[in-house]
MARKOLPA-158953 format. One record per residue (C-alpha): x, y, z. Coordinates in Angstrom, 3 decimals. Example, Ala and Ser with C-alpha at 12.3 -4.5 7.8 and 13.67 -1.06 7.14 Angstrom:
! MARKOLPA-158953
NODE, px, py, pz
NODE, 12.300, -4.500, 7.800
NODE, 13.670, -1.060, 7.140
//
This chain:
! MARKOLPA-158953
NODE, px, py, pz
NODE, 0.000, 0.000, 0.000
NODE, 1.338, 3.427, -0.919
NODE, 2.262, 5.897, 1.835
NODE, -0.367, 8.419, 0.665
NODE, -3.068, 5.737, 0.743
NODE, -1.981, 4.609, 4.209
NODE, -2.186, 8.177, 5.509
NODE, -5.628, 8.616, 3.919
NODE, -6.828, 5.602, 5.888
NODE, -5.154, 6.745, 9.106
NODE, -8.333, 8.128, 10.713
NODE, -10.072, 4.801, 10.068
NODE, -7.351, 3.085, 12.089
NODE, -6.994, 5.723, 14.813
NODE, -10.667, 6.285, 15.732
NODE, -11.404, 2.673, 16.832
NODE, -8.180, 2.581, 18.860
NODE, -9.059, 5.804, 20.654
NODE, -12.589, 4.542, 21.285
NODE, -11.136, 1.546, 23.143
NODE, -9.891, 3.996, 25.760
NODE, -13.502, 5.169, 26.209
NODE, -14.768, 1.757, 27.326
NODE, -13.772, 2.097, 31.021
NODE, -15.813, 5.327, 31.126
NODE, -18.967, 4.016, 29.446
NODE, -21.380, 5.524, 31.974
NODE, -19.884, 9.019, 31.562
NODE, -20.066, 8.690, 27.809
NODE, -23.667, 7.384, 27.917
NODE, -24.804, 10.166, 30.237
NODE, -23.051, 12.752, 28.060
NODE, -24.777, 11.358, 24.955
NODE, -28.226, 11.364, 26.588
NODE, -27.931, 14.864, 28.063
NODE, -26.632, 16.246, 24.757
NODE, -29.507, 14.713, 22.774
NODE, -32.172, 15.893, 25.226
NODE, -30.595, 19.368, 25.333
NODE, -30.633, 19.477, 21.511
NODE, -34.326, 18.505, 21.437
NODE, -35.168, 21.212, 23.983
NODE, -33.102, 23.754, 22.044
NODE, -35.080, 23.143, 18.832
NODE, -38.366, 22.945, 20.724
NODE, -37.743, 26.319, 22.397
NODE, -37.618, 27.985, 18.965
NODE, -40.781, 26.268, 17.715
NODE, -42.542, 27.907, 20.665
NODE, -42.237, 31.145, 18.689
NODE, -45.100, 29.901, 16.479
NODE, -47.866, 30.162, 19.134
NODE, -46.235, 33.327, 20.476
NODE, -46.294, 35.058, 17.066
NODE, -49.752, 33.693, 16.277
NODE, -51.087, 35.263, 19.453
NODE, -49.144, 38.444, 18.748
NODE, -50.505, 38.745, 15.176
NODE, -54.063, 37.925, 16.222
NODE, -54.011, 34.582, 14.388
NODE, -55.236, 31.262, 15.846
NODE, -52.764, 30.240, 18.597
NODE, -51.821, 27.029, 16.780
NODE, -51.509, 26.493, 13.027
NODE, -54.394, 24.298, 11.912
NODE, -52.671, 21.780, 9.676
NODE, -51.059, 18.349, 10.222
NODE, -47.411, 18.156, 11.126
NODE, -45.063, 16.945, 13.868
NODE, -44.328, 20.446, 15.176
NODE, -48.000, 21.437, 15.338
NODE, -48.925, 18.165, 17.049
NODE, -46.117, 18.597, 19.597
NODE, -47.113, 22.203, 20.317
NODE, -50.722, 21.178, 20.768
NODE, -49.719, 18.417, 23.156
NODE, -47.491, 20.653, 25.294
NODE, -48.170, 24.385, 25.218
NODE, -51.654, 24.030, 23.725
NODE, -53.134, 23.515, 27.188
NODE, -51.996, 27.010, 28.218
NODE, -53.354, 28.928, 25.222
NODE, -56.691, 30.742, 25.304
NODE, -57.819, 32.442, 22.037
NODE, -59.968, 34.829, 24.105
NODE, -57.047, 35.955, 26.250
NODE, -54.155, 37.041, 23.989
NODE, -52.007, 38.586, 26.741
NODE, -52.527, 35.613, 29.039
NODE, -51.545, 33.262, 26.215
NODE, -48.420, 35.332, 25.455
NODE, -47.417, 35.235, 29.140
NODE, -47.920, 31.481, 29.317
NODE, -45.811, 30.911, 26.190
NODE, -43.035, 33.157, 27.564
NODE, -42.994, 31.266, 30.886
NODE, -42.984, 27.944, 29.035
NODE, -40.019, 29.101, 26.900
NODE, -38.184, 30.167, 30.060
NODE, -38.673, 26.758, 31.710
NODE, -37.496, 24.948, 28.586
NODE, -34.385, 27.173, 28.285
NODE, -33.446, 26.685, 31.971
NODE, -33.839, 22.909, 31.650
NODE, -31.834, 22.839, 28.402
NODE, -28.945, 24.830, 29.854
NODE, -28.876, 22.684, 32.994
NODE, -28.426, 19.646, 30.783
NODE, -25.763, 21.444, 28.720
NODE, -23.852, 22.221, 31.933
NODE, -24.095, 18.606, 33.108
NODE, -22.960, 17.258, 29.734
NODE, -20.080, 19.761, 29.718
NODE, -18.909, 18.613, 33.156
NODE, -19.050, 14.936, 32.235
NODE, -17.498, 15.629, 28.833
NODE, -14.557, 17.426, 30.483
NODE, -14.048, 14.485, 32.857
NODE, -14.254, 12.094, 29.930
NODE, -11.562, 13.997, 28.037
NODE, -9.150, 14.139, 30.958
NODE, -9.575, 10.525, 32.019
NODE, -9.184, 9.191, 28.479
NODE, -6.034, 11.290, 27.967
NODE, -4.771, 10.079, 31.351
NODE, -5.348, 6.433, 30.394
NODE, -3.748, 6.934, 26.974
NODE, -0.702, 8.581, 28.551
NODE, -0.436, 5.797, 31.149
NODE, -0.631, 3.153, 28.426
NODE, 2.002, 4.930, 26.338
NODE, 4.413, 5.381, 29.250
NODE, 3.958, 1.793, 30.444
NODE, 4.671, 0.522, 26.920
NODE, 7.658, 2.864, 26.681
NODE, 9.187, 1.173, 29.723
NODE, 8.891, -2.204, 27.997
NODE, 10.572, -1.218, 24.725
NODE, 13.971, -2.784, 23.986
NODE, 17.219, -0.843, 24.376
NODE, 17.879, -0.492, 20.597
NODE, 14.648, 1.520, 20.292
NODE, 15.973, 4.105, 22.747
NODE, 19.356, 4.363, 21.044
NODE, 17.632, 5.463, 17.832
NODE, 15.060, 7.783, 19.481
NODE, 15.624, 11.411, 20.482
NODE, 14.762, 12.196, 24.089
NODE, 12.884, 15.366, 23.078
NODE, 10.744, 13.452, 20.591
NODE, 9.883, 10.855, 23.233
NODE, 8.934, 13.566, 25.757
NODE, 6.789, 15.329, 23.140
NODE, 4.877, 12.132, 22.412
NODE, 4.265, 11.318, 26.070
NODE, 3.173, 14.827, 27.087
NODE, 2.151, 16.943, 24.078
NODE, 0.776, 14.383, 21.633
NODE, -1.375, 12.633, 24.226
NODE, -2.775, 16.019, 25.283
NODE, -3.575, 16.927, 21.674
NODE, -5.702, 13.802, 21.239
NODE, -8.194, 15.400, 23.638
NODE, -9.672, 17.444, 20.778
NODE, -10.966, 14.308, 19.043
NODE, -12.906, 13.347, 22.148
NODE, -14.036, 16.937, 22.695
NODE, -15.343, 17.285, 19.151
NODE, -16.825, 13.825, 18.678
NODE, -18.335, 13.051, 22.073
NODE, -19.332, 16.455, 23.407
NODE, -19.796, 19.458, 21.104
NODE, -20.232, 17.511, 17.867
NODE, -22.772, 15.164, 19.392
NODE, -24.943, 18.050, 20.506
NODE, -24.421, 19.927, 17.246
NODE, -25.349, 16.826, 15.259
NODE, -28.472, 16.274, 17.362
NODE, -29.424, 19.946, 16.928
NODE, -29.086, 19.645, 13.162
NODE, -31.125, 16.418, 13.003
NODE, -33.981, 17.677, 15.169
NODE, -33.941, 21.051, 13.432
NODE, -34.327, 19.322, 10.065
NODE, -37.241, 17.280, 11.437
NODE, -38.909, 20.484, 12.633
NODE, -38.214, 22.268, 9.336
NODE, -39.635, 19.406, 7.245
NODE, -42.765, 19.488, 9.409
NODE, -43.205, 23.199, 8.577
NODE, -42.244, 23.122, 4.853
NODE, -40.449, 20.304, 3.097
NODE, -39.791, 22.447, 0.009
NODE, -37.904, 25.126, 1.937
NODE, -36.089, 22.410, 3.924
NODE, -34.698, 20.825, 0.735
NODE, -33.344, 24.206, -0.367
NODE, -31.883, 24.810, 3.107
NODE, -29.939, 21.540, 3.063
NODE, -28.181, 22.243, -0.239
NODE, -25.435, 24.054, 1.661
NODE, -24.218, 21.036, 3.694
NODE, -22.699, 18.996, 0.819
NODE, -21.304, 22.200, -0.727
NODE, -19.462, 22.981, 2.515
NODE, -18.112, 19.428, 2.821
NODE, -16.817, 19.305, -0.770
NODE, -15.255, 22.762, -0.452
NODE, -13.307, 21.770, 2.689
NODE, -11.988, 18.320, 1.649
NODE, -8.683, 19.556, 0.090
NODE, -8.060, 21.737, 3.140
NODE, -8.555, 18.795, 5.518
NODE, -6.025, 16.608, 3.703
NODE, -3.381, 19.324, 3.878
NODE, -4.170, 20.015, 7.538
NODE, -3.485, 16.440, 8.678
NODE, -0.130, 16.421, 6.899
NODE, 0.692, 19.834, 8.345
NODE, -0.159, 18.839, 11.915
NODE, 1.907, 15.666, 11.655
NODE, 4.872, 17.727, 10.444
NODE, 4.324, 20.192, 13.302
NODE, 4.415, 17.324, 15.821
NODE, 7.836, 16.281, 14.557
NODE, 9.092, 19.872, 14.612
NODE, 7.815, 20.356, 18.163
NODE, 9.602, 17.167, 19.227
NODE, 12.805, 18.420, 17.589
NODE, 12.566, 21.715, 19.487
NODE, 12.001, 19.839, 22.759
NODE, 15.025, 17.691, 21.998
NODE, 17.246, 20.755, 21.476
NODE, 16.149, 22.270, 24.797
NODE, 16.675, 18.962, 26.627
NODE, 20.170, 18.511, 25.183
NODE, 21.206, 22.094, 25.932
NODE, 19.996, 21.995, 29.536
NODE, 21.567, 18.566, 30.189
NODE, 24.859, 19.696, 28.638
NODE, 24.933, 23.289, 29.933
NODE, 28.376, 22.819, 31.521
NODE, 29.805, 21.783, 28.158
NODE, 28.013, 24.648, 26.380
NODE, 29.538, 27.219, 28.716
NODE, 32.976, 25.591, 28.733
NODE, 33.177, 25.775, 24.935
NODE, 31.569, 29.243, 24.778
NODE, 28.884, 27.689, 22.569
NODE, 25.980, 29.822, 23.779
NODE, 25.632, 31.605, 20.381
NODE, 25.713, 28.255, 18.563
NODE, 23.008, 26.745, 20.800
NODE, 20.922, 29.909, 20.522
NODE, 21.150, 29.766, 16.743
NODE, 20.230, 26.069, 16.741
NODE, 17.154, 26.760, 18.880
NODE, 16.196, 29.848, 16.863
NODE, 16.343, 27.922, 13.571
NODE, 14.124, 25.124, 14.893
NODE, 11.765, 27.601, 16.574
NODE, 11.429, 29.622, 13.352
NODE, 10.593, 26.452, 11.434
NODE, 7.921, 25.584, 14.008
NODE, 6.471, 29.108, 13.868
NODE, 6.330, 29.047, 10.044
NODE, 4.613, 25.667, 10.176
NODE, 2.066, 26.939, 12.705
NODE, 1.324, 29.987, 10.548
NODE, 0.832, 27.813, 7.466
NODE, -1.452, 25.365, 9.261
NODE, -3.347, 28.221, 10.934
NODE, -3.929, 29.858, 7.550
NODE, -5.479, 26.629, 6.264
NODE, -7.538, 26.054, 9.422
NODE, -9.040, 29.544, 9.259
NODE, -10.473, 28.886, 5.796
NODE, -13.208, 26.644, 7.190
NODE, -15.162, 29.338, 9.036
NODE, -15.484, 31.936, 6.234
NODE, -16.277, 29.222, 3.661
NODE, -18.948, 27.712, 5.925
NODE, -20.499, 31.043, 6.882
NODE, -20.551, 32.439, 3.339
NODE, -22.209, 29.368, 1.841
NODE, -24.623, 29.108, 4.793
NODE, -25.675, 32.754, 4.503
NODE, -26.182, 32.371, 0.751
NODE, -28.524, 29.441, 1.371
NODE, -30.403, 31.419, 4.077
NODE, -30.988, 34.353, 1.680
NODE, -32.417, 31.998, -0.956
NODE, -34.686, 30.378, 1.658
NODE, -35.882, 33.801, 2.843
NODE, -36.812, 34.802, -0.704
NODE, -38.671, 31.554, -1.442
NODE, -40.409, 31.609, 1.942
NODE, -41.649, 35.128, 1.337
NODE, -43.222, 33.907, -1.933
NODE, -44.964, 31.049, -0.103
NODE, -46.497, 33.523, 2.370
NODE, -47.242, 36.523, 0.146
NODE, -47.899, 34.935, -3.267
NODE, -48.912, 31.297, -2.820
NODE, -50.523, 31.651, 0.625
NODE, -49.413, 28.119, 1.571
NODE, -47.524, 29.260, 4.636
NODE, -48.331, 31.620, 7.493
NODE, -46.030, 34.416, 8.627
NODE, -46.029, 32.941, 12.149
NODE, -44.449, 29.804, 10.605
NODE, -41.977, 31.538, 8.270
NODE, -40.318, 33.599, 10.997
NODE, -39.601, 30.568, 13.283
NODE, -38.550, 28.615, 10.159
NODE, -35.976, 31.292, 9.297
NODE, -34.841, 31.514, 12.924
NODE, -34.301, 27.743, 12.964
NODE, -32.425, 27.852, 9.637
NODE, -30.130, 30.612, 10.928
NODE, -29.852, 28.801, 14.245
NODE, -28.792, 25.653, 12.378
NODE, -25.863, 27.518, 10.802
NODE, -23.909, 27.488, 14.065
NODE, -24.047, 23.703, 14.676
NODE, -23.465, 23.130, 10.950
NODE, -20.432, 25.394, 11.118
NODE, -19.188, 23.506, 14.171
NODE, -19.715, 20.152, 12.449
NODE, -17.916, 21.424, 9.349
NODE, -14.977, 22.457, 11.536
NODE, -14.771, 19.094, 13.325
NODE, -12.523, 17.519, 10.671
NODE, -10.352, 20.652, 10.681
NODE, -9.880, 20.593, 14.446
NODE, -9.537, 16.817, 14.489
NODE, -6.573, 16.768, 12.098
NODE, -4.109, 17.875, 14.791
NODE, -5.504, 15.265, 17.167
NODE, -5.352, 12.547, 14.548
NODE, -1.771, 13.447, 13.655
NODE, -0.820, 13.365, 17.361
NODE, -2.702, 10.099, 17.884
NODE, -0.805, 8.544, 14.968
NODE, 2.496, 9.559, 16.606
NODE, 1.353, 8.083, 19.936
NODE, 0.292, 4.797, 18.357
NODE, 3.580, 4.581, 16.455
NODE, 5.255, 4.149, 19.856
NODE, 2.556, 1.827, 21.218
NODE, 2.866, -0.317, 18.067
NODE, 6.625, -0.716, 18.510
NODE, 7.322, -4.294, 19.585
NODE, 8.051, -4.524, 23.290
NODE, 10.547, -6.741, 25.079
NODE, 7.634, -8.652, 26.569
NODE, 6.266, -9.409, 23.091
NODE, 9.693, -10.583, 21.931
NODE, 10.382, -12.622, 25.050
NODE, 9.948, -16.335, 24.391
NODE, 11.308, -17.369, 27.778
NODE, 9.228, -19.812, 29.799
NODE, 11.627, -20.828, 32.574
NODE, 12.518, -19.163, 35.847
NODE, 16.023, -19.041, 37.323
NODE, 16.108, -18.138, 40.998
NODE, 19.867, -18.598, 41.446
NODE, 23.193, -18.973, 39.628
NODE, 25.221, -22.028, 40.645
NODE, 27.980, -22.943, 38.198
NODE, 28.926, -21.053, 35.063
NODE, 27.934, -18.553, 32.389
NODE, 28.997, -19.538, 28.871
NODE, 29.265, -17.644, 25.562
NODE, 29.151, -20.060, 22.608
NODE, 30.062, -18.605, 19.189
NODE, 28.203, -15.356, 19.832
NODE, 27.802, -12.824, 17.024
NODE, 26.012, -9.492, 17.249
NODE, 25.329, -6.729, 14.709
NODE, 23.489, -3.452, 15.356
NODE, 22.836, -3.282, 11.625
NODE, 23.333, -5.733, 8.780
NODE, 26.899, -5.997, 7.564
NODE, 28.483, -4.293, 10.607
NODE, 29.160, -6.866, 13.324
NODE, 29.990, -5.515, 16.773
NODE, 30.904, -8.990, 18.064
NODE, 32.275, -11.910, 16.056
NODE, 32.361, -15.535, 17.227
NODE, 32.945, -14.797, 20.931
NODE, 33.279, -17.907, 23.121
NODE, 34.364, -18.199, 26.791
NODE, 33.289, -19.560, 30.187
NODE, 32.873, -17.594, 33.411
NODE, 32.738, -19.707, 36.566
NODE, 30.723, -18.658, 39.617
NODE, 32.804, -16.316, 41.768
NODE, 35.246, -15.354, 38.988
NODE, 36.167, -11.758, 38.183
NODE, 36.345, -11.385, 34.410
NODE, 37.907, -8.186, 33.071
NODE, 37.095, -6.920, 29.566
NODE, 39.713, -4.741, 27.913
NODE, 40.317, -3.434, 24.437
NODE, 40.363, -0.257, 22.363
NODE, 37.311, 1.957, 22.127
NODE, 34.682, 0.311, 19.912
NODE, 36.053, -3.182, 20.494
NODE, 32.647, -4.456, 21.707
NODE, 33.077, -4.493, 25.504
NODE, 29.776, -2.766, 26.328
NODE, 27.938, -4.786, 23.691
NODE, 29.207, -8.014, 25.242
NODE, 27.928, -7.199, 28.746
NODE, 24.633, -5.879, 27.327
NODE, 23.990, -9.372, 25.964
NODE, 24.006, -10.924, 29.455
NODE, 20.772, -9.262, 30.740
NODE, 19.434, -9.369, 27.157
NODE, 19.403, -5.629, 26.580
NODE, 20.252, -6.809, 23.078
NODE, 19.952, -10.284, 21.552
NODE, 22.720, -12.267, 19.765
NODE, 22.535, -12.444, 15.989
NODE, 24.033, -15.924, 16.150
NODE, 25.317, -18.253, 18.846
NODE, 23.970, -18.559, 22.358
NODE, 24.620, -17.650, 25.980
NODE, 23.834, -20.109, 28.763
NODE, 23.538, -19.868, 32.542
NODE, 24.030, -23.215, 34.256
NODE, 23.441, -24.886, 30.908
NODE, 20.170, -23.081, 30.160
NODE, 19.999, -20.776, 27.137
NODE, 19.166, -17.315, 28.501
NODE, 16.516, -16.896, 25.778
NODE, 14.591, -19.679, 27.570
NODE, 14.546, -17.636, 30.785
NODE, 11.912, -15.016, 31.435
NODE, 13.415, -11.543, 31.168
NODE, 12.369, -10.594, 34.689
NODE, 13.938, -13.757, 36.070
NODE, 17.180, -13.259, 34.118
NODE, 17.576, -9.629, 35.131
NODE, 16.999, -10.516, 38.780
NODE, 20.319, -12.385, 38.564
NODE, 22.256, -9.365, 37.297
NODE, 23.294, -6.047, 38.783
NODE, 24.964, -3.107, 37.050
NODE, 27.193, -0.322, 38.354
NODE, 28.253, 2.004, 35.568
NODE, 30.738, 4.836, 35.371
NODE, 27.892, 7.189, 34.429
NODE, 25.907, 6.878, 37.651
NODE, 22.164, 7.387, 37.235
NODE, 20.380, 8.959, 40.201
NODE, 16.842, 10.296, 40.209
NODE, 15.302, 13.459, 41.626
NODE, 14.156, 11.605, 44.716
NODE, 15.327, 10.865, 48.252
NODE, 18.521, 8.990, 49.123
NODE, 16.371, 6.153, 50.462
NODE, 14.390, 5.739, 47.247
NODE, 17.515, 5.955, 45.088
NODE, 19.193, 3.122, 46.991
NODE, 16.009, 1.015, 47.153
NODE, 15.257, 1.835, 43.507
NODE, 12.391, -0.030, 41.850
NODE, 9.798, 0.302, 44.613
NODE, 10.963, -2.826, 46.465
NODE, 10.385, -3.036, 50.203
NODE, 13.557, -2.998, 52.307
NODE, 13.937, -2.355, 56.017
NODE, 15.900, 0.589, 57.378
NODE, 18.451, -1.881, 58.711
NODE, 18.979, -3.385, 55.237
NODE, 19.366, 0.077, 53.692
NODE, 21.872, 1.172, 56.299
NODE, 23.867, -2.074, 56.024
NODE, 24.152, -1.629, 52.243
NODE, 25.142, 2.040, 52.662
NODE, 27.815, 1.170, 55.253
NODE, 29.240, -1.547, 53.022
NODE, 29.425, 1.024, 50.204
NODE, 31.194, 3.595, 52.456
NODE, 28.153, 5.858, 51.995
NODE, 26.471, 5.917, 55.424
NODE, 28.635, 8.651, 56.939
NODE, 28.015, 11.254, 54.211
NODE, 24.318, 10.289, 54.050
NODE, 23.936, 10.833, 57.790
NODE, 25.512, 14.288, 57.385
NODE, 22.893, 15.367, 54.845
NODE, 20.122, 17.714, 56.117
NODE, 17.458, 14.992, 56.246
NODE, 19.653, 11.929, 56.199
NODE, 18.215, 9.121, 54.113
NODE, 15.144, 11.264, 53.348
NODE, 17.143, 14.065, 51.727
NODE, 16.075, 14.859, 48.125
NODE, 19.070, 14.617, 45.791
NODE, 17.962, 16.962, 43.001
NODE, 18.235, 16.372, 39.253
NODE, 20.684, 13.482, 38.555
NODE, 21.940, 13.679, 42.142
NODE, 23.242, 17.218, 41.676
NODE, 23.719, 17.711, 45.443
NODE, 26.386, 14.986, 45.605
NODE, 29.974, 14.694, 44.415
NODE, 31.016, 12.133, 41.829
NODE, 32.418, 9.782, 44.472
NODE, 29.268, 10.032, 46.594
NODE, 27.086, 9.254, 43.593
NODE, 29.178, 6.182, 42.800
NODE, 28.934, 4.916, 46.380
NODE, 25.135, 5.240, 46.262
NODE, 25.106, 3.199, 43.052
NODE, 27.223, 0.528, 44.771
NODE, 24.872, 0.536, 47.787
NODE, 21.971, 0.010, 45.356
NODE, 23.702, -3.038, 43.849
NODE, 24.647, -4.423, 47.289
NODE, 21.044, -4.153, 48.449
NODE, 19.801, -6.262, 45.529
NODE, 22.647, -8.768, 46.094
NODE, 22.784, -10.113, 42.501
NODE, 24.959, -13.189, 41.815
NODE, 26.179, -11.702, 38.498
NODE, 27.582, -8.178, 38.480
NODE, 28.465, -5.934, 35.543
NODE, 30.879, -3.188, 36.555
NODE, 31.853, -0.347, 34.238
NODE, 34.959, 0.860, 36.096
NODE, 33.700, 3.498, 38.463
NODE, 36.897, 5.134, 39.693
NODE, 38.429, 6.633, 36.562
NODE, 37.087, 10.153, 37.057
NODE, 37.520, 10.460, 40.850
NODE, 40.058, 12.137, 43.100
NODE, 42.421, 9.974, 45.168
NODE, 40.360, 9.984, 48.404
NODE, 37.066, 9.299, 46.625
NODE, 38.720, 6.587, 44.552
NODE, 39.981, 4.863, 47.710
NODE, 36.518, 4.868, 49.319
NODE, 34.827, 3.694, 46.130
NODE, 37.438, 0.978, 45.556
NODE, 36.942, -0.340, 49.089
NODE, 33.196, -0.497, 48.422
NODE, 33.780, -2.240, 45.093
NODE, 35.998, -4.853, 46.756
NODE, 33.135, -5.688, 49.125
NODE, 30.721, -5.734, 46.192
NODE, 32.840, -8.231, 44.245
NODE, 33.022, -10.782, 47.062
NODE, 31.267, -14.040, 46.152
NODE, 29.933, -12.829, 42.802
NODE, 30.654, -13.501, 39.169
NODE, 31.804, -10.103, 37.954
NODE, 32.352, -8.651, 34.496
NODE, 34.509, -5.542, 34.735
NODE, 34.842, -3.201, 31.767
NODE, 38.340, -1.878, 32.388
NODE, 39.471, 1.569, 31.300
NODE, 42.582, 1.686, 33.472
NODE, 44.505, -1.582, 33.330
NODE, 46.009, -1.024, 36.781
NODE, 42.599, -1.708, 38.351
NODE, 42.159, -5.214, 36.884
NODE, 45.595, -6.779, 37.382
NODE, 44.163, -9.120, 40.040
NODE, 41.227, -10.285, 37.917
NODE, 40.871, -14.073, 37.619
NODE, 40.817, -13.736, 33.853
NODE, 41.227, -10.907, 31.363
NODE, 39.430, -11.053, 28.001
NODE, 40.955, -8.854, 25.291
NODE, 38.589, -7.700, 22.562
NODE, 39.615, -6.105, 19.280
NODE, 37.196, -5.162, 16.489
NODE, 34.513, -7.357, 18.012
NODE, 36.645, -10.491, 18.245
NODE, 38.045, -12.148, 21.380
NODE, 41.777, -12.122, 20.591
NODE, 43.346, -13.019, 23.969
NODE, 42.369, -14.564, 27.299
NODE, 44.403, -15.136, 30.443
NODE, 45.721, -13.609, 33.664
NODE, 47.574, -10.319, 33.809
NODE, 50.965, -12.070, 34.022
NODE, 50.138, -14.551, 31.247
NODE, 49.027, -11.836, 28.846
NODE, 52.068, -9.656, 29.503
NODE, 54.340, -12.639, 28.901
NODE, 52.537, -13.374, 25.640
NODE, 53.438, -9.941, 24.257
NODE, 50.221, -9.532, 22.304
NODE, 47.451, -6.913, 22.212
NODE, 47.147, -6.687, 26.017
NODE, 50.895, -6.169, 26.436
NODE, 50.754, -3.421, 23.799
NODE, 47.831, -1.656, 25.513
NODE, 49.555, -2.025, 28.891
NODE, 52.751, -0.569, 27.502
NODE, 50.992, 2.379, 25.915
NODE, 49.174, 3.182, 29.151
NODE, 52.004, 2.715, 31.644
NODE, 54.839, 4.036, 29.476
NODE, 52.717, 7.126, 28.817
NODE, 52.091, 7.543, 32.538
NODE, 55.815, 7.233, 33.368
NODE, 56.715, 9.747, 30.655
NODE, 54.169, 12.206, 32.040
NODE, 55.525, 11.829, 35.605
NODE, 59.114, 12.263, 34.417
NODE, 58.221, 15.392, 32.471
NODE, 56.439, 16.830, 35.503
NODE, 59.424, 16.127, 37.788
NODE, 61.825, 17.668, 35.272
//
């Protein structure tokens, strides 16, 4: 199917999916529908009450003496209060009746508005919850290809924009549609000839607006992408403000934002210009039809005598009154285009295959007893560019395995395969003889813990950052983990201790303190397999000592994979795996690899010879 054809059918796909989010709120929707329909009936009925009012005013019989739904309804309701011998009394009764009907109608409109507003907010809430929950289940490769700003825009802005579809379809449009239907029924009852002429305008308006609507949906979809791009620029600039200032890049960032903002503004102006066409087109065509009806109606009264003046005036009032709901209905597709474009962007994320959908694991592993094995593992982020090639090794329980190699050698990719952040292209990985693809993701990841160099802390309390994930731990368990990570003393010195908020990304703490909290988090979970991206490379001497002591406690009794940046920190590893261009080229202890004189010896020489040269130059 062509892209243009797919986009043309987009509303057909989006509407049913949005309606599924209405099901939990059926009673609100039903009550809104009923109150809107009754209010529309009362609205039309209030204008038909002008017939007995004008009849009494003009000295004619209070009710028109000819068959018809309107005349029968008036006779059944207000007819009881009309007395041909008492014109003023009849006028007063009609006025009071109109007042009662108007009060009742507006009460129902208020009720439907309240329920409609609740319906909008709760549906948007549920849609946003569903989107965010699905977002959490998407695989890691999805996030590596997505911009943070675009993701934020879809979760916050696009879900909010979908509200207009619900607003237009379930609330205002429903009442407008009911008003139009009941108005047409009333008009046909008065004069079917004039009604036919009056309805000519509706198809004319629809045909005139179709090209505009197609362009609007494309424009709103483009605006959604541009808004996401602008959000992404702001997010990147704020997150990297230290770098921006250090490189005196404020003018560059300002120019980048200005360019994107100008593009968004131009897009908004273009879409706004198209959207504003609907009202003048609708009103002009509607007024033209009303003028024609007025002329023909005057002939029926003055020339043919087939219609009374007391009927023509309410007829014209109803025709003019119908213009407003017709205009609103004509604008529904215009307003809905932005919502549909936003809904499409939301469902693009929801339709992305989640880890749960991909997971074929059926077994549960509650512990790790013997060994973790890589057997001929290959991995490629994209076809033709392998990040790992035929990697095979065994890691026994309790071993510390160090991974070294040049940048881009595949170290991070290798450890990402263990908790199945990514899946092997070929080969397999087993834990105690069981292929990890046979294990449920939740079960597998319960066996693994990660402490990375780039420590992630959330804008929450110390307690919640250590006990991350909402798991229940006692104060004693938290404190024991913090003490083991050399973190308790600085936590106790904070203003509120373990209940102290840390700010964005733990901004209130130093680098060493952040690392010790991350180690406390891993100690609390007590995973049998630990992935450690060397955490001491960017710390001062004192912080490095405290962190290293905590790491030594963390390593005890676990199978550990250490991504080594400084070779001095992994000399006591049980085994060192050397990766180069995705291939495992060497394996052995520190002494064995130095004696072999291969890649490891070369890397070691470059690092330590460079360090000695730097020290000598400083001393000189």
